[in-house]
N, C-alpha and C positions, 0 to 999 in steps of 0.2 A: 196167241202165238201158234202158228202151225207146227206140225211135227218136224217138218224140214227145217224151219227156222230155229227150232229148239236144238236140233242136232248140230246145226252149223255153229250156233253161238256157244253151245256147250263144248264142242270140240275145239273151238278157237281158244278157249281159256287154257287148254293144255299146252299151247305153243306161244301164247301172247307175250309172255315175259322173255321169250327168246326171239322175238320177231326180227331184230337186227341181224342175228346170225342166220335166221331162217331166210331172210331176204338175200343175204350173201350166197347161201347155199342154192337158193332158187335160181339166181342168175348164173351161178357157176354150172349148174346142171343144164340150164337152157342153152348156154353157149357151147358146152361140151357136146350136147345132143345135136346142135346145129350151129357150127362156128360162124356161118354167114350172118346169123342174127346179130353178132357183135357189131357189125357195121351200121346197124340201125340206131345204135345208142351212142351218146357222147363219150369222148375220151375220159372225161371226169365223171366217175360213177358214184361219188360220195353221196350226193343228194338223190340222184336218180335211182339209187339202189332200192329205196323204199317206195318209189312212186307207182310203179306198175303193180307191185304187190298190194300197195295201199288201195289202189283203184279197184282191184279184184275183191279185196276184203270189204270195202265200202259197198260194192255192188251186192255181194253175198248177204250183207246185213240189212239190205232193203227188200228182201224177197217178200216180206209181209205187206209191202206197199206197192202193189202191182203197177199203178200208174207212174209213180216216181221211179220204180225199178226199170221199167221199159224206157222211159224218157231219158233217164241217166245213161243207160247202156247204149242207146242209139246215138246220143250225143257223143259218148266216149268213142264209139266206133267211127263216127265222122271225124272226130279230132285225131284219131290214130292214123288216119290216112296220111298225115304229114310225115309219119315214120316209114311210109311205104309198106305198111303191114299187109300181108296177103292172107287169104283164108287158111292156107296150109300152116301158117305160123301159129295159129291158135292151138293146134294139136300139140306142138312142141311146148308151148307155154303151159298148157294144161298138164302135160306129163311131168314137167319140172315142178309145178305147183304140188301135185300129188306126192311126188318123191320127197319134197321138202317137208310137207305136213307129216308124212309117215315117219320120217327120220327124227324129227324133233318131238313128236308126241310119244314115240317109243311104244312101250308095251300097253299104254292106255288107249292107243288108237284101235278102234273097233271096225268091224265090217260095216256097221250102220253108219259110222262117221265117214268112212271111205265112200260109201254109196251116196251119201248126202252131198258131199263135196263134188263128186263126179257128176251127179245130176245137176247141181247148181251151176257148175262151171260150163257144162254143155249148153245150158240155157243162156248164160252170159255170152258165150262165144257166138251162138246163133243170133242173138239180138245185136251184138256189136257188128257182126258181119252184115246183117240186114241194114243197120244204120249207115255203114260205109257204102253199101251198094245203092242205097236210096239217095246218096249225095253225089253220085258220079257226074252230075251236071256242073258241079263246082270243082275248082282245082283242089288238090290235096292241101295246098297252102297258098297264101297270097303274097306276092312281092309288093312292098310298099316303100315309098320314098319319104324320107324325113323332110318335112317342109319347114318346121319351126322347132327350136330347142332353147329353153330358158332355164337357167339355174335359179330356183326360188329360195333355196336355203343352202346350208352347208352340205346337205346330202339329198336334196330333193330337186328334181327337174320336172318341168312340164313340157311335153312335146306333142307336135301334131304331125301325123303321117297320112299319106294318101295311097291306098292300094291301087295297083295298076289295073285291076279288074274289080267289078262291083262286089262288095262284101256286105251281105245283108245280115243285120243283127237287130236286137231290141235294146232299148235303154235299160241298163242294169246288168247286161251280160258282160262276159269277159272273153278274151282270146289269149292264146299262148303266143309268145314272141321269141324269135331267134335272131341273134346278131351274127355278123361275119366274124366277130372276135372269138366266138365259141360255137363252132358248127355242131348241130344236132343237140344242143343244150337249149331247152325251152323253159320259159317261166310264164306264168299267167298274170295278166293285168286287165283290169276293167277299163272299158271305154268310158271316158269322162264326159261324153256328150251323147245326146240323142242323134239318131241317123240324120245326116245332112244331104242336101242335093248334090254337093260336090264329092260325097263319099269319104271325106276325111274323118279321121278319128283323133281324139286327144287322149294322152296317157299321162298319169301322174305317177312318178317312179321315185322310190327312195332307195338309195344305195345301202344295202344291208350287209354289214361286215365285209367279208371277202366274196360276196355274191358275184359270181362270174357274169351273169346277165345284167343284174341291176346296176352294178358298178359301171359296166360298159354303157348302159343306156343313160346314166347320169353324167359320167365323166369323159366318155370317149366319142359317143355318137354326135354327129354334126349334121346340119342341113345339107341335103344332097346325098347322104348315105342311104343305103338300101337295107331294109330289114325284112323278115318274113313273119307272117301272121297265120296262126292256125284257125280252125273253124270256131265260130262263137259258141259259147256254152253258158250255162247258169240259168237259174229260175228266179233270180231276184228282180222280177219285172212287175210292172204295174198290172193289177187286176182292174181292167177298165169297167167291170161290172159293179165294183164296190163304190159305195157313196160315202164310206167312212172317212173321217179326217185322218191325216197321216203324221206319223212321227218318224223322223230319220235320225239315226245315231251313227256318227262317223268318227273314227279315230285315225288321225294322221292322213296318209294317202288313201285310206278307206273312204275318203270323201269322193273319190272318182265316180263310182257308180251312183252315189247319192246325187251328185251334180248332174249326171245324165238323166236321172229320174226327174229332177227339178226342171230341167230343160224340156223334157217331154210334157210336163205339167203346164209349162208356160204356153204351150201351143193349143191346149184344149181345156184346161181346168177353169171352171167358173164357180164351183160349189164347195170344193174340199179345201180346208185349211191344212197347211203343211208346216210342221214345226221341225226345225233342223237343230240338232245339238252336235257341235263340232268340237272335239276334244283333242288335246295334244300335250306333250310334256312342257313346252314353252311357246312363247309367241312366234318364234322363228318357224316352228313346225305348223303353225296356223297359216300356211303358205298361200292359201287362196281365200282368206277371210274377206279381203277387200271386195272381191268379186261377189261373194255371197251377200255381203251387205248391200251392194248395188242392186242385186236381184231383189232383195227384200224391200228396198226403197221403191222399186218399180212395180212390184206385185203385192198388193195388200194382203193376199191370202198366205204369204210366206213370212215366217219369223225365224230368226237365227239367234241361237245362244252359243257363245264360244266359251270354252273353259280350258284352263291349264292346270296341270297337276304339280308342276315344279317351277313356277314363275310367280313369286309372291307379289310382284309389282304390276302384274298384268291387270289392266282395267276391265275385268270381266269376272266370270265365275271361276272359283278355285276348287280343285278336287278332281277325282276320277269322273269321267263323263257319265258313267252309269249311275253314279250317285246323284249327279246333277239332274239327270232325267227323272229320278225318283222324287226329287224335291218339287219338280214342276207338275207332278201327276195330280189326280189319277188318270190313267190312260186305258181303261178297260175297253172302251168303245172305239179304239183307234187301230189302224193298220200300221205295222212297224217294219222298217227296213234298217238293218244293222250291218255295218261294214267296218272292218279294221283288223288289227292283229288278233290271233287266236285268244290271247289273254283278255283283250278288251271285249271281244265278242262273248266269251264265256261269262265274264262279269256282268255284261248287259243282259244276257239271257237269264242269268240267275236273278237279277234285279226284277226283270219283267215277270218271272215266275212268282216271285214274292208279291208282286203287285197284282197277281191273278189275271195277267193278260193272256188270253187263250193262245196256245202255241200255234194254232192254225193261222193266226193273224200276223205271225212274225216270219219275215224272210231275211236271210242273212247270208253273207259271204265271209269266209275267213280262209285264206289259203294256207291251211295248216290243220293241226289236230284240234277239232272242237267236239 
């Protein structure tokens, strides 16, 4: 670990238990220093409050991984074009961040900590600005028309949208989505298909509690409606150089990027076996199992195992999907893709570590704290 990384992580422990209050203070200082910035954010700040700060902290904690650090920040810079962020805004954000850290760390905050965060944030800002400037040939966001919308269960919908301008992405990546029902409020969803000639994208969406965006996408959006899409992000993509067989572990609508990866494999794969484990609470949440089974019947290299954790009459495997994966192992020589809730991903990563699967062979997405 570098000295900079050590200082950043050591200093973060001073404020970590106060991060909710720190986030509130951070935004308050930012809006006080530049009131015009408030218009870039949604009216509802309850979830957003932790997002920008979380992105900064994530970036800071990857400084010892230069390749991932730069790629993540440039992608983040491209994505933030949808907020109409300008280079001068980064100075305001950095000032608010430093004020918040000094306030909540108190007397334990040192000159060394202050310099480390100042240096790290300067690099973050430079790389994000560079990422945004390198993407000027693309729009800050894409307008897309909803072509198809189907409720698959009590709280899950599958929808197809078509951007009005070409949107280039790779199977396994995700984009942020905004609806007309909650302006400036964005949530991320993985495309559930590999790129198509007509440019359309599929999304699998679960309405989560009182989620403003997810509820609108499941219960209110109809064919003909317009939504907006942010720039594609994420590294859960196929390594075309690898010849190892593949294991995909999906929980609920975490199936979306897995399905996109399978679709990409159907276009070129001839040598790699692909094992898909699809887990959910009950059979209703296995909303796309029929399609997976049709794919498995068509492609001999694909196998599908479905599991439910709370449906004793389901004619398949029973238990948490991470435990089911362990039963079918060993998997030391495979590439892994894991997608689902933070809890499901954590459990699966723990299982794979116990099975001695090298971390470098595991790619995962979980839109939450993992």
